C-alpha positions as CSV (number, residue, x, y, z in Angstrom):
1,X,0.0,0.0,0.1
2,X,1.3,3.2,-0.9
3,X,2.4,5.1,2.1
4,X,0.4,8.3,1.5
5,X,-2.8,6.2,1.7
6,X,-2.1,5.6,5.4
7,X,-2.1,9.3,6.2
8,X,-5.0,11.0,7.8
9,X,-4.6,13.4,4.8
10,X,-3.6,12.5,1.2
11,X,-2.4,15.1,-1.0
12,X,-3.2,15.4,-4.5
13,X,-2.3,18.3,-6.8
14,X,-5.5,19.5,-8.3
15,X,-6.4,21.3,-11.4
16,X,-9.8,23.2,-11.5
17,X,-12.0,24.4,-14.1
18,X,-14.2,27.3,-14.0
19,X,-17.9,26.5,-13.2
20,X,-20.1,26.7,-16.2
21,X,-22.4,29.5,-15.4
22,X,-24.7,28.4,-18.6
23,X,-25.9,25.6,-15.8
24,X,-28.1,28.5,-14.4
25,X,-31.4,28.9,-16.5
26,X,-31.0,33.2,-15.9
27,X,-27.3,33.0,-17.3
28,X,-27.8,30.8,-19.9
29,X,-27.4,33.7,-22.6
30,X,-24.6,35.6,-20.8
31,X,-21.6,35.5,-22.8
32,X,-18.4,35.1,-21.6
33,X,-17.4,38.7,-22.5
34,X,-20.1,39.9,-20.2
35,X,-19.4,37.3,-17.5
36,X,-15.9,38.5,-17.5
37,X,-16.9,42.0,-17.2
38,X,-16.7,43.9,-13.5
39,X,-19.3,46.0,-14.7
40,X,-21.8,43.5,-15.6
41,X,-20.9,41.3,-12.8
42,X,-21.6,44.3,-10.4
43,X,-24.8,45.1,-12.2
44,X,-26.2,41.6,-11.9
45,X,-25.5,41.2,-8.4
46,X,-27.9,39.2,-6.5
47,X,-30.1,41.6,-3.9
48,X,-33.3,39.6,-3.3
49,X,-34.7,36.2,-3.4
50,X,-36.7,37.1,-6.6
51,X,-33.4,37.6,-8.3
52,X,-31.9,34.5,-6.9
53,X,-35.1,32.7,-8.1
54,X,-35.0,34.3,-11.5
55,X,-31.4,32.7,-12.0
56,X,-31.9,29.3,-10.4
57,X,-35.4,29.0,-12.1
58,X,-36.9,25.8,-10.9
59,X,-33.6,24.0,-10.0
60,X,-34.0,25.1,-6.5
61,X,-37.2,24.3,-4.6
62,X,-39.8,26.5,-3.0
63,X,-39.0,24.9,0.7
64,X,-35.3,26.6,0.2
65,X,-36.7,29.8,-0.8
66,X,-39.0,29.9,2.0
67,X,-36.2,29.0,4.3
68,X,-34.4,31.7,3.1
69,X,-36.9,34.2,3.3
70,X,-37.7,33.3,7.0
71,X,-34.0,33.8,8.1
72,X,-34.0,37.2,6.4
73,X,-37.3,38.0,8.4
74,X,-35.8,36.7,11.5
75,X,-32.0,36.3,11.9
76,X,-30.0,37.9,8.9
77,X,-27.5,40.8,10.0
78,X,-26.4,41.1,6.5
79,X,-28.6,42.3,3.7
80,X,-28.6,39.7,0.7
81,X,-26.0,40.9,-1.6
82,X,-23.7,38.4,-3.7
83,X,-22.1,38.6,-7.0
84,X,-22.8,36.2,-9.9
85,X,-19.4,34.9,-9.7
86,X,-19.9,33.7,-5.9
87,X,-23.2,32.1,-6.8
88,X,-21.4,30.3,-9.6
89,X,-19.0,28.5,-7.0
90,X,-22.3,27.0,-5.2
91,X,-22.7,23.3,-6.3
92,X,-21.0,23.6,-9.0
93,X,-20.4,20.2,-9.5
94,X,-23.8,18.9,-8.8
95,X,-25.7,17.2,-11.9
96,X,-28.4,19.6,-13.3
97,X,-31.6,17.1,-14.1
98,X,-34.7,18.8,-14.0
99,X,-36.9,20.8,-11.2
100,X,-35.4,20.9,-7.7
101,X,-32.2,19.0,-8.7
102,X,-30.1,21.6,-7.1
103,X,-32.0,21.7,-4.0
104,X,-29.8,19.4,-1.9
105,X,-26.7,20.5,-3.2
106,X,-27.5,24.2,-2.4
107,X,-28.3,23.3,1.2
108,X,-25.1,21.3,1.9
109,X,-22.6,23.6,0.3
110,X,-20.2,25.5,2.2
111,X,-20.2,28.6,0.2
112,X,-23.9,28.9,0.3
113,X,-24.1,28.1,4.3
114,X,-22.0,31.5,4.8
115,X,-23.0,33.4,2.0
116,X,-27.1,33.0,1.9
117,X,-27.9,31.3,5.3
118,X,-31.2,29.8,5.8
119,X,-33.5,29.5,8.7
120,X,-32.7,25.8,9.3
121,X,-28.8,26.4,9.4
122,X,-28.9,28.3,12.5
123,X,-29.2,26.9,16.3
124,X,-32.6,26.7,17.5
125,X,-31.7,26.7,21.3
126,X,-28.8,28.9,21.1
127,X,-29.3,31.4,18.1
128,X,-27.0,34.1,19.7
129,X,-24.4,33.8,22.6
130,X,-25.6,35.7,25.7
131,X,-22.5,37.8,25.5
132,X,-22.9,38.4,21.7
133,X,-22.2,41.9,20.7
134,X,-22.8,43.6,17.5
135,X,-19.3,45.3,17.7
136,X,-18.1,42.3,19.1
137,X,-14.0,43.2,18.8
138,X,-14.9,46.8,20.2
139,X,-13.2,48.4,17.1
140,X,-15.3,51.5,17.5
141,X,-13.8,52.0,21.1
142,X,-10.5,51.9,19.7
143,X,-10.9,54.5,16.8
144,X,-8.1,57.2,16.8
145,X,-10.3,58.9,14.4
146,X,-13.5,57.8,12.7
147,X,-12.7,54.6,11.1
148,X,-9.0,54.3,12.2
149,X,-9.0,51.4,14.9
150,X,-5.5,51.4,16.7
151,X,-5.7,48.3,18.2
152,X,-1.9,47.0,18.2
153,X,1.2,49.2,19.0
154,X,2.4,49.5,15.6
155,X,-0.6,48.6,13.4
156,X,-3.6,50.4,12.5
157,X,-7.0,49.4,10.6
158,X,-8.1,52.0,8.1
159,X,-11.9,51.3,7.4
160,X,-12.0,53.5,4.2
161,X,-15.5,52.3,3.2
162,X,-18.4,50.7,4.6
163,X,-19.9,48.7,1.8
164,X,-18.6,45.4,-0.3
165,X,-19.3,43.6,-3.5
166,X,-20.9,40.9,-1.7
167,X,-21.9,40.4,2.2
168,X,-20.9,37.5,4.2
169,X,-23.4,36.4,6.5
170,X,-20.8,36.1,9.4
171,X,-19.4,39.4,9.0
172,X,-17.4,40.6,11.8
173,X,-18.1,44.4,11.1
174,X,-21.9,43.6,10.6
175,X,-22.6,46.5,12.9
176,X,-21.1,49.2,10.7
177,X,-21.2,47.4,7.0
178,X,-23.8,47.3,4.3
179,X,-27.4,48.4,4.8
180,X,-29.6,47.8,7.5
181,X,-31.8,44.4,7.9
182,X,-34.9,43.8,9.6
183,X,-32.9,42.8,12.9
184,X,-29.8,45.4,12.7
185,X,-30.0,49.0,12.2
186,X,-26.3,49.7,11.0
187,X,-24.1,52.6,12.6
188,X,-22.7,53.9,9.8
189,X,-20.0,56.8,9.5
190,X,-20.9,60.4,10.1
191,X,-18.0,62.3,8.3
192,X,-17.9,62.6,4.4
193,X,-15.5,59.9,2.9
194,X,-12.6,62.4,2.3
195,X,-12.6,64.1,5.5
196,X,-12.4,60.7,6.9
197,X,-9.4,59.8,4.8
198,X,-7.7,63.1,5.6
199,X,-8.4,62.7,9.3
200,X,-6.5,59.2,9.3
201,X,-3.5,60.7,7.3
202,X,-3.6,63.5,9.7
203,X,-3.3,61.0,12.6
204,X,-0.9,59.0,11.0
205,X,1.4,61.6,10.1
206,X,1.7,62.6,13.8
207,X,2.0,59.0,15.1
208,X,5.7,57.9,14.0
209,X,5.2,54.7,16.1
210,X,2.4,53.1,13.5
211,X,4.5,51.3,11.0
212,X,1.6,49.0,9.4
213,X,-1.4,50.0,7.7
214,X,-4.3,47.6,6.8
215,X,-6.5,49.3,4.6
216,X,-9.9,47.6,4.4
217,X,-13.5,48.6,5.3
218,X,-16.0,47.0,3.9
219,X,-14.0,46.2,0.8
220,X,-11.7,48.3,-0.9
221,X,-12.9,47.2,-4.2
222,X,-16.2,49.3,-3.5
223,X,-14.2,52.7,-3.1
224,X,-13.2,54.4,-6.5
225,X,-9.9,53.3,-7.7
226,X,-8.4,56.9,-8.1
227,X,-9.6,57.4,-4.2
228,X,-7.7,54.4,-3.3
229,X,-4.6,55.1,-5.2
230,X,-4.4,58.9,-3.9
231,X,-4.9,57.4,-0.5
232,X,-1.9,54.8,-0.8
233,X,0.3,57.5,-2.4
234,X,-0.2,59.5,0.8
235,X,0.3,56.6,3.0
236,X,3.8,55.9,1.3
237,X,4.8,59.7,1.9
238,X,4.8,58.7,5.5
239,X,8.3,57.8,6.5
240,X,7.7,55.6,9.6
241,X,4.9,53.2,7.3
242,X,6.8,50.2,6.2
243,X,3.9,47.9,5.5
244,X,0.7,48.7,3.6
245,X,-1.8,45.7,3.3
246,X,-4.8,46.3,0.9
247,X,-7.8,44.1,2.0
248,X,-10.4,42.9,-0.4
249,X,-12.3,39.6,-0.5
250,X,-13.4,40.8,-4.0
251,X,-10.2,38.7,-5.4
252,X,-12.5,35.9,-4.3
253,X,-16.1,37.0,-5.1
254,X,-15.3,39.5,-7.9
255,X,-11.7,38.7,-9.7
256,X,-13.0,40.5,-12.6
257,X,-12.3,43.5,-10.4
258,X,-8.6,42.9,-9.6
259,X,-8.3,41.8,-13.1
260,X,-9.1,45.1,-14.9
261,X,-6.5,46.8,-16.9
262,X,-7.1,50.2,-15.0
263,X,-6.8,48.6,-11.6
264,X,-3.6,46.5,-12.4
265,X,-1.9,49.8,-13.8
266,X,-2.7,51.5,-10.8
267,X,-1.3,48.7,-8.6
268,X,1.6,48.5,-10.9
269,X,2.4,52.5,-10.3
270,X,1.8,51.8,-6.5
271,X,4.3,49.0,-6.5
272,X,7.2,50.8,-7.9
273,X,6.8,53.8,-5.6
274,X,6.5,51.4,-2.8
275,X,9.7,49.4,-3.9
276,X,11.4,52.9,-4.4
277,X,10.7,53.9,-1.0
278,X,11.1,50.5,0.8
279,X,7.6,49.8,1.9
280,X,6.0,46.3,1.4
281,X,2.7,46.5,-0.5
282,X,0.6,43.3,-0.3
283,X,-3.1,42.2,-0.5
284,X,-5.2,40.3,1.9
285,X,-8.1,38.4,0.7
286,X,-10.6,35.9,2.2
287,X,-11.6,32.6,0.8
288,X,-13.1,29.9,3.2
289,X,-13.4,27.0,0.8
290,X,-11.5,25.2,-1.9
291,X,-13.8,25.6,-4.4
292,X,-13.8,29.3,-4.5
293,X,-10.1,29.0,-6.0
294,X,-11.6,29.2,-9.6
295,X,-9.3,29.7,-12.6
296,X,-10.6,33.3,-13.0
297,X,-9.3,33.7,-9.2
298,X,-6.1,32.5,-9.8
299,X,-5.3,34.6,-13.0
300,X,-6.5,37.4,-11.2
301,X,-3.9,36.6,-8.4
302,X,-1.1,36.1,-10.8
303,X,-1.6,39.3,-12.5
304,X,-1.7,41.2,-9.3
305,X,1.8,39.5,-8.5
306,X,3.2,40.2,-11.9
307,X,1.9,43.9,-11.2
308,X,4.2,44.3,-8.1
309,X,2.4,43.1,-5.1
310,X,4.8,41.8,-2.8
311,X,2.2,38.9,-1.5
312,X,-1.3,37.9,-1.5
313,X,-2.2,36.2,1.7
314,X,-5.6,34.6,2.7
315,X,-7.4,35.2,6.0
316,X,-10.0,32.5,6.4
317,X,-12.6,32.1,8.9
318,X,-13.2,29.1,10.8
319,X,-17.1,28.0,10.2
320,X,-18.9,25.2,11.4
321,X,-20.4,23.2,8.3
322,X,-18.3,25.0,6.2
323,X,-14.5,24.5,6.7
324,X,-14.3,22.8,10.3
325,X,-12.3,19.8,9.4
326,X,-8.8,19.1,8.6
327,X,-9.7,18.1,5.3
328,X,-11.2,21.2,4.3
329,X,-8.7,23.3,5.8
330,X,-5.6,21.5,3.8
331,X,-7.9,21.4,0.7
332,X,-8.2,25.1,0.7
333,X,-4.5,26.0,1.8
334,X,-3.3,23.6,-1.0
335,X,-5.6,25.1,-3.6
336,X,-4.7,28.8,-2.5
337,X,-1.0,27.7,-2.6
338,X,-0.7,25.6,-5.6
339,X,-3.1,27.3,-7.9
340,X,-3.1,30.9,-7.2
341,X,0.0,31.5,-5.5
342,X,-1.8,32.8,-2.4
343,X,-0.3,32.5,1.0
344,X,-2.4,30.5,3.6
345,X,-1.9,33.2,6.3
346,X,-4.7,33.0,9.4
347,X,-7.8,31.3,9.9
348,X,-9.9,33.5,12.4
349,X,-12.2,31.9,14.8
350,X,-15.8,33.3,14.1
351,X,-16.5,36.4,16.3
352,X,-19.1,36.7,18.7
353,X,-21.8,38.5,17.0
354,X,-25.5,38.2,17.1
355,X,-27.0,34.9,15.4
356,X,-23.8,33.5,14.8
357,X,-23.6,30.3,17.2
358,X,-24.4,27.7,14.5
359,X,-21.2,29.1,12.5
360,X,-18.8,29.2,16.0
361,X,-16.5,26.6,17.2
362,X,-14.8,26.0,20.7
363,X,-11.4,27.0,21.3
364,X,-10.8,23.2,21.8
365,X,-12.2,22.3,18.5
366,X,-9.5,25.0,17.1
367,X,-7.1,23.8,19.1
368,X,-7.5,20.3,17.7
369,X,-7.7,21.4,13.9
370,X,-4.5,23.3,14.4
371,X,-2.7,20.2,15.4
372,X,-4.5,18.3,12.4
373,X,-3.2,20.6,9.9
374,X,0.3,20.6,11.3
375,X,2.8,18.8,8.8
376,X,1.3,19.0,5.7
377,X,2.0,22.0,4.4
378,X,5.6,24.0,4.4
379,X,5.8,25.7,7.7
380,X,6.1,29.4,6.0
381,X,2.5,28.3,4.3
382,X,0.9,26.5,7.5
383,X,-2.2,28.7,8.4
384,X,-2.3,29.8,12.1
385,X,-5.6,29.5,13.5
386,X,-6.1,32.5,15.6
387,X,-9.0,33.6,18.3
388,X,-9.5,37.4,18.0
389,X,-10.2,38.2,21.6
390,X,-12.1,41.3,22.6
391,X,-9.8,44.3,23.7
392,X,-6.8,41.8,23.1
393,X,-6.3,41.1,19.6
394,X,-5.2,38.0,17.7
395,X,-3.9,35.2,19.7
396,X,-2.9,31.7,18.8
397,X,-5.9,29.1,19.9
398,X,-3.2,27.3,22.2
399,X,-2.3,30.6,24.0
400,X,-5.3,31.0,26.5
401,X,-3.7,31.6,30.1
402,X,-6.8,29.4,31.4
403,X,-9.7,27.6,29.9
404,X,-12.6,26.6,31.7
405,X,-14.0,23.7,29.2
406,X,-17.2,23.3,31.3
407,X,-18.5,26.7,31.2
408,X,-16.6,27.4,27.9
409,X,-14.7,30.6,28.9
410,X,-11.4,30.8,27.9
411,X,-9.0,33.9,29.6
412,X,-6.3,35.8,27.5
413,X,-3.5,37.9,28.3
414,X,-2.1,41.0,26.5
415,X,1.1,42.8,26.3
416,X,-0.1,46.2,25.1
417,X,-2.7,49.1,25.5
418,X,-5.3,49.9,23.0
419,X,-6.5,53.3,22.2
420,X,-9.3,52.3,24.4
421,X,-7.0,51.8,27.6
422,X,-4.6,54.6,27.5
423,X,-5.0,55.7,31.2
424,X,-5.8,51.9,32.4
425,X,-3.4,51.0,35.0
426,X,-4.7,47.6,35.1
427,X,-4.7,46.9,31.2
428,X,-1.3,44.5,31.4
429,X,-2.7,42.6,34.0
430,X,-6.1,42.0,33.5
431,X,-7.5,38.8,31.7
432,X,-10.0,38.9,29.1
433,X,-12.9,36.6,28.1
434,X,-13.8,34.7,25.2
435,X,-16.5,32.2,24.9
436,X,-17.4,28.6,23.4
437,X,-20.9,28.2,21.6
438,X,-23.2,27.0,24.4
439,X,-24.1,23.9,22.4
440,X,-20.8,22.6,22.6
441,X,-20.7,22.6,26.3
442,X,-21.4,19.7,28.3
443,X,-24.7,19.6,30.4
444,X,-23.3,21.2,33.5
445,X,-21.9,24.0,31.3
446,X,-25.1,24.5,29.7
447,X,-27.2,24.5,33.1
448,X,-24.8,26.6,34.5
449,X,-25.6,29.3,31.6
450,X,-29.4,28.8,31.5
451,X,-29.7,29.3,35.4
452,X,-28.9,32.3,37.8
453,X,-24.9,32.6,38.6
454,X,-22.8,34.9,40.3
455,X,-21.0,37.1,37.5
456,X,-18.6,38.7,40.2
457,X,-14.9,39.2,39.7
458,X,-12.6,36.9,41.4
459,X,-9.0,36.8,41.8
460,X,-6.4,34.2,40.2
461,X,-2.7,34.6,41.0
462,X,-1.3,37.5,39.4
463,X,-4.7,38.3,37.1
464,X,-8.2,39.2,37.6
465,X,-10.9,37.1,35.9
466,X,-14.5,37.1,35.7
467,X,-16.3,33.6,37.0
468,X,-14.6,31.3,39.6
469,X,-12.7,28.6,37.7
470,X,-14.1,25.0,38.2
471,X,-12.1,21.6,39.0
472,X,-12.2,20.4,35.3
473,X,-10.1,23.4,33.7
474,X,-6.7,23.2,31.7
475,X,-3.8,25.3,32.4
């Protein structure tokens, strides 16, 4: 027996084909030229159940659309917006044989599960964790100026736009990004776009301790390119800034945008300036499943690298029923690395936003998955599974100081102050909590959350944490 067949995971180099969009009745007359146009893709984004039904016709059953409609009425934190390209990655290999033939494949599909969540996907007993928050990472509390989150000592996040080409159901910025839903009235920015960018630049020029800027949103692809290029050129003039990371899921959901000649020419101009000034210019994207790494995504990525980007890196989100297995994570990582020359970088645990319990995993599950994927990929391309802890930041999942597995509470330390803690004398000694999904807890843990319990503060040597630790804990 060949040795690779004895391994828990067997590597095979895979060559994919672009899914045929003409399998959907609504796109049977769409030409390749139209399909590959970013303008056509944007103009034909699906924003309603009716538009999705027009595309799928009778291939997807009424019961699916009823399920989707109920979720939008009762649970959706993001309005429906999905590009034709992204829809085309759903159920791409399922046979089309007549009415209702794609229904089961649609229900099971991992991309559909996070881009078009349905009511029956959600947890019935625990739809939201009791500690879920709209701005779960408290980024707004750490704004230096509107939209500029100064969370880490040397890094900032510039939220330059509050819309995307498509909306993911698990969006960590669901409080700000997109249009309001039946459940969520979005917060939004107050300053005009250019005034917000000018305020960010003024702050960065006056703060030489910042060397790394992530330009995000929303999605950078929804900002007019001349404004993007002007803003990046201004960042390149600031001597302390050594890294600029452009953030855009559109490479995965709308690769036609990043393959556009105007965008590529602009990237090339910025790359030349960045190289002359010794600045690393990279792009971060967001794919969660291997099927999203299509030939058109790969072609756009190659052209961006040829235009002069230093790197393209992927930041996935660990989502139950989407990619919560070693097989799925390794398939995704190898597809990124082999086919698109995109570096698998981070895999984030899903944040504690409302209505996300069915997507979230426990810290213990994330720890097990990190071990399961070790050793298959090159070390430099082995993604780190991280927990983004409120008021702390990214932490490798094996880094909690204390972990109460019965109540599903992990405690995390930090070694720097955020903007929200400038005058907090205990900022570097306090432990911060992260909570496992309630349905992953043992019965005694669920009973504890369901009943009355003391939520006071207790002491642990050297730190202060919430909740008294129980016997069945891990150090």
